[in-house]
C-alpha positions as CSV (number, residue, x, y, z in Angstrom):
1,M,70.3,68.0,101.6
2,K,69.8,65.8,98.6
3,K,68.5,62.3,98.6
4,I,67.8,60.6,95.2
5,S,65.3,57.8,94.9
6,I,63.5,56.0,92.1
7,V,60.0,57.5,91.7
8,V,57.2,56.0,89.6
9,L,54.8,58.8,88.6
10,A,51.1,58.2,88.0
11,L,49.8,60.9,85.7
12,A,46.9,61.2,83.3
13,I,47.4,59.1,80.2
14,V,46.5,60.2,76.7
15,V,47.7,57.8,74.1
16,L,48.5,59.4,70.7
17,A,48.7,56.7,68.1
18,T,49.0,59.3,65.4
19,S,48.6,63.0,65.0
20,V,44.9,63.1,64.2
21,H,44.7,66.9,64.5
22,A,47.3,69.3,63.2
23,E,48.3,71.9,65.7
24,W,46.2,75.1,65.8
25,R,48.4,78.2,66.4
26,W,47.0,80.8,68.8
27,E,48.6,83.9,67.3
28,H,46.3,86.8,68.1
29,F,45.3,88.2,71.5
30,G,41.5,88.3,72.0
31,A,40.7,87.9,68.3
32,D,37.9,85.3,68.7
33,P,36.7,85.4,72.4
34,Y,34.5,82.8,74.1
35,A,33.1,85.5,76.4
36,K,33.4,89.3,76.9
37,T,33.9,89.0,80.7
38,R,34.9,86.5,83.3
39,A,31.4,86.6,84.8
40,E,29.9,85.6,81.4
41,A,32.4,82.8,81.1
42,M,31.5,81.5,84.6
43,R,27.8,81.6,83.9
44,T,28.2,79.3,80.9
45,R,31.0,77.1,82.3
46,E,29.1,73.9,82.6
47,S,28.3,73.7,78.9
48,A,31.9,74.9,78.2
49,F,33.3,72.0,80.2
50,R,31.2,69.5,78.3
51,K,32.4,70.9,75.0
52,L,36.0,70.5,76.2
53,G,35.3,66.8,76.7
54,F,35.8,66.3,80.4
55,P,34.3,63.1,81.9
56,E,31.1,63.8,83.9
57,P,32.8,63.3,87.3
58,V,35.6,65.6,86.3
59,L,33.1,68.2,85.1
60,R,31.4,68.1,88.5
61,L,34.7,68.5,90.3
62,F,35.5,71.5,88.1
63,M,32.1,73.1,88.7
64,E,32.9,73.0,92.5
65,E,36.6,74.1,92.1
66,T,35.7,77.1,89.9
67,Q,33.6,78.5,92.7
68,K,37.0,79.6,94.0
69,P,39.6,81.8,92.2
70,G,42.1,79.7,90.2
71,E,45.8,79.8,90.5
72,R,47.4,82.8,88.8
73,V,49.4,81.5,85.8
74,R,50.5,82.9,82.4
75,L,50.6,81.3,79.0
76,T,53.7,82.1,76.9
77,V,54.9,81.3,73.4
78,G,55.4,77.5,73.0
79,D,52.9,76.4,75.7
80,K,50.5,73.8,74.5
81,L,46.8,73.2,75.3
82,S,44.7,70.1,74.5
83,S,41.7,72.1,73.5
84,M,40.3,75.6,73.6
85,L,36.8,77.1,73.0
86,S,36.4,80.2,70.9
87,H,33.7,82.1,68.9
88,K,31.4,82.0,71.9
89,G,31.9,78.2,72.2
90,A,30.8,77.4,68.7
91,I,34.4,76.3,67.8
92,V,36.5,73.8,69.7
93,R,40.2,74.1,68.8
94,K,42.3,71.0,69.3
95,D,46.1,70.7,69.9
96,V,46.6,74.4,70.5
97,V,50.0,75.9,70.6
98,V,50.6,79.4,71.9
99,A,52.3,81.4,69.0
100,F,51.9,85.1,69.7
101,G,54.8,86.0,67.5
102,S,58.3,87.3,68.1
103,P,58.4,89.8,70.9
104,T,60.8,92.7,71.0
105,K,64.2,91.8,72.4
106,G,64.1,91.6,76.1
107,M,60.3,91.4,76.2
108,E,58.0,88.4,76.5
109,Y,54.4,88.0,75.2
110,A,52.3,86.3,77.8
111,A,48.6,85.8,78.5
112,P,47.6,86.0,82.2
113,A,45.2,83.2,83.1
114,E,43.6,81.3,86.0
115,E,44.2,77.6,86.4
116,W,42.4,74.8,88.2
117,Q,43.5,71.2,88.6
118,V,41.5,68.2,89.8
119,P,42.5,64.5,90.2
120,W,40.3,61.7,89.1
121,E,41.1,58.0,88.8
122,G,44.8,58.6,89.0
123,R,44.8,61.4,86.4
124,V,45.2,65.1,86.8
125,F,42.9,67.3,84.7
126,I,43.8,70.9,84.1
127,L,41.4,73.8,83.3
128,I,42.6,77.2,82.2
129,L,40.8,80.5,81.7
130,P,42.9,83.2,79.8
131,E,42.0,86.7,80.8
132,V,42.6,88.1,77.3
133,C,39.7,86.3,75.7
134,Y,38.1,84.0,78.4
135,N,38.5,81.1,76.0
136,W,38.0,78.1,78.4
137,S,40.9,75.7,77.7
138,A,42.0,72.2,78.8
139,K,45.4,70.8,79.3
140,V,46.3,67.2,80.2
141,P,49.7,65.5,80.6
142,V,50.5,63.3,77.6
143,I,52.2,60.0,77.2
144,D,53.1,59.3,73.5
145,I,53.3,56.0,71.7
146,F,56.9,55.6,73.0
147,G,55.8,56.0,76.6
148,S,57.6,59.2,77.4
149,Q,56.0,61.6,79.9
150,E,56.6,64.8,81.7
151,K,59.0,64.3,84.6
152,C,58.0,65.7,87.9
153,V,60.2,67.0,90.8
154,E,59.3,65.8,94.3
155,L,60.4,67.6,97.5
156,S,59.6,65.5,100.6
157,F,60.0,66.1,104.4
158,N,58.6,65.0,107.7
159,A,56.0,67.1,109.6
160,Q,54.1,66.9,112.8
161,P,50.3,66.1,112.4
162,G,48.3,68.8,114.1
163,G,50.7,71.4,113.0
164,F,50.9,73.5,109.8
165,V,53.2,74.0,106.8
166,R,53.9,77.3,105.1
167,W,55.7,77.2,101.8
168,G,56.2,79.2,98.7
169,D,58.0,79.4,95.3
170,A,60.0,82.4,94.4
171,S,61.0,83.2,90.9
172,N,62.3,85.8,88.4
173,D,59.9,84.6,85.8
174,G,56.5,84.8,87.5
175,P,54.3,81.8,88.3
176,L,55.4,78.3,87.4
177,P,53.8,77.2,84.1
178,P,50.7,75.1,84.2
179,S,51.6,71.4,84.8
180,A,50.0,68.3,86.1
181,C,53.1,68.0,88.3
182,N,51.9,70.9,90.4
183,A,50.5,68.9,93.3
184,Q,51.0,67.7,96.8
185,K,50.1,64.7,99.0
186,Q,50.2,63.8,102.7
187,G,51.4,60.4,103.6
188,D,50.0,57.8,101.2
189,G,47.0,59.9,100.4
190,P,46.1,61.0,96.9
191,W,47.9,63.7,94.9
192,Q,45.9,67.0,95.1
193,T,46.4,70.4,93.5
194,W,48.4,72.7,95.7
195,Y,45.9,74.1,98.3
196,G,45.7,76.7,101.0
197,K,46.7,79.8,99.1
198,C,48.0,82.4,101.6
199,D,48.9,85.9,100.3
200,D,50.4,86.8,103.7
201,C,52.7,83.8,103.9
202,V,55.8,85.5,102.5
203,G,59.3,84.1,102.9
204,A,62.5,86.1,103.6
205,I,62.3,88.1,100.3
206,E,65.6,90.0,100.8
207,Y,67.4,86.7,101.3
208,I,65.7,85.2,98.3
209,R,66.6,88.3,96.2
210,G,70.2,87.8,97.3
211,I,70.0,84.4,95.6
212,L,67.9,85.1,92.5
213,G,68.4,88.9,92.1
214,S,66.5,92.0,92.9
215,G,63.6,91.3,90.6
216,A,62.6,88.1,92.3
217,E,59.0,87.8,93.5
218,I,56.9,85.1,95.3
219,P,53.9,84.2,93.1
220,H,53.1,81.0,94.9
221,K,52.4,81.1,98.7
222,Y,50.5,78.4,100.7
223,F,49.6,77.4,104.2
224,Y,47.9,74.1,105.1
225,S,47.2,71.8,108.0
226,V,49.3,68.7,108.5
227,I,47.4,65.4,108.8
228,A,50.1,62.8,108.1
229,P,53.8,62.6,109.1
230,R,55.2,62.5,105.5
231,Q,54.7,65.5,103.2
232,T,55.5,65.7,99.5
233,L,55.4,68.7,97.3
234,R,55.6,68.2,93.5
235,F,56.6,70.5,90.7
236,S,57.6,70.5,87.1
237,E,61.2,70.8,86.2
238,A,60.7,74.5,85.9
239,V,61.2,74.7,89.7
240,W,64.9,74.0,89.2
241,K,65.6,77.7,88.5
242,D,63.5,78.9,91.5
243,V,63.8,79.1,95.3
244,V,61.3,77.0,97.3
245,Y,61.0,77.8,101.0
246,I,59.2,75.8,103.7
247,C,58.5,76.6,107.3
248,Q,56.7,74.5,109.9
249,E,54.5,75.4,112.9
250,Y,54.0,72.7,115.4
251,A,50.8,71.8,117.3
252,D,52.2,73.5,120.5
253,G,52.7,76.8,118.5
254,K,56.4,76.6,118.1
255,R,57.8,77.4,114.7
256,T,60.9,76.5,112.7
257,C,63.2,78.6,110.6
258,G,62.7,78.3,106.9
259,V,64.4,75.7,104.8
260,Y,65.3,77.1,101.4
261,M,65.9,75.1,98.2
262,R,68.1,77.2,95.9
263,P,68.7,76.4,92.2
264,Q,72.1,74.9,93.0
265,D,70.5,72.6,95.6
266,W,68.3,70.8,93.1
267,Q,71.2,69.7,90.9
268,G,68.9,68.2,88.4
269,S,67.4,65.7,90.9
270,H,63.7,64.6,90.6
271,A,63.5,63.5,94.2
272,V,64.9,65.5,97.1
273,A,64.3,64.8,100.8
274,I,64.8,67.4,103.5
275,K,66.5,65.9,106.6
276,D,64.9,66.3,110.0
277,S,68.0,68.1,111.2
278,F,67.3,71.0,108.9
279,W,64.3,72.0,111.0
280,I,65.7,74.6,113.5
281,S,63.6,76.4,116.1
282,D,62.9,80.0,115.0
283,A,64.5,81.1,118.3
284,N,67.8,80.0,116.7
285,C,67.3,81.2,113.1
286,P,70.6,82.3,111.4
287,K,70.8,86.1,111.2
């Protein structure tokens, strides 16, 4: 079910001529919080977004987006942020690297967080609110002076306008990491952050656990309306170790069985197309 094509990715561009700021290591949980509560962080978010340096149109988009809960993510050792507010917003840290220390063997230090993404002028801007300190943070995809950039993975398929798509990502490692790759588009429309969160849209979890193991969960679940015949879901390369499932519901109410992309199905490809023949009526789903 693999089809490889050449894909040109338009991501946000931040040119780094030299390293102007040394990395700032975030080593201690909650040592220098921006706010004591989420509510407090939300009340002052407009001034926080300005201090993070977002362009005014992006700031307005984030003001609207943050009226809704963000995507549940987690920050782990080695993750990088463009900037972070601390000390009640009096300090703006630049080039932040998560460095919580060395966890006990078999354990992982992680900071749960909310994430929002908005597109603007061909760029994707990322906003993060860690729960441990409510330090508003920004993350943008980077192109360095040699032109390298994060590579995204695209999963495309045909769908019937007027119908619906249910999809999810199952993993042993929790939510996919924050990434500008995490987006979708319909037809030739713009890339948008995954939308239509649906807590009830669960795939065949026992089948998934048969692939990934008994600890697998489904942190990402979505349901959205189809408005164009061609659908494309986009991910970071972290998706290669996960299972992505997709089901369709047509305008006449009929549904398909799920199509499941397993780790072995990706085979390191950055562009995969699901054939039309893979969409089977749910009346004939394999048992």
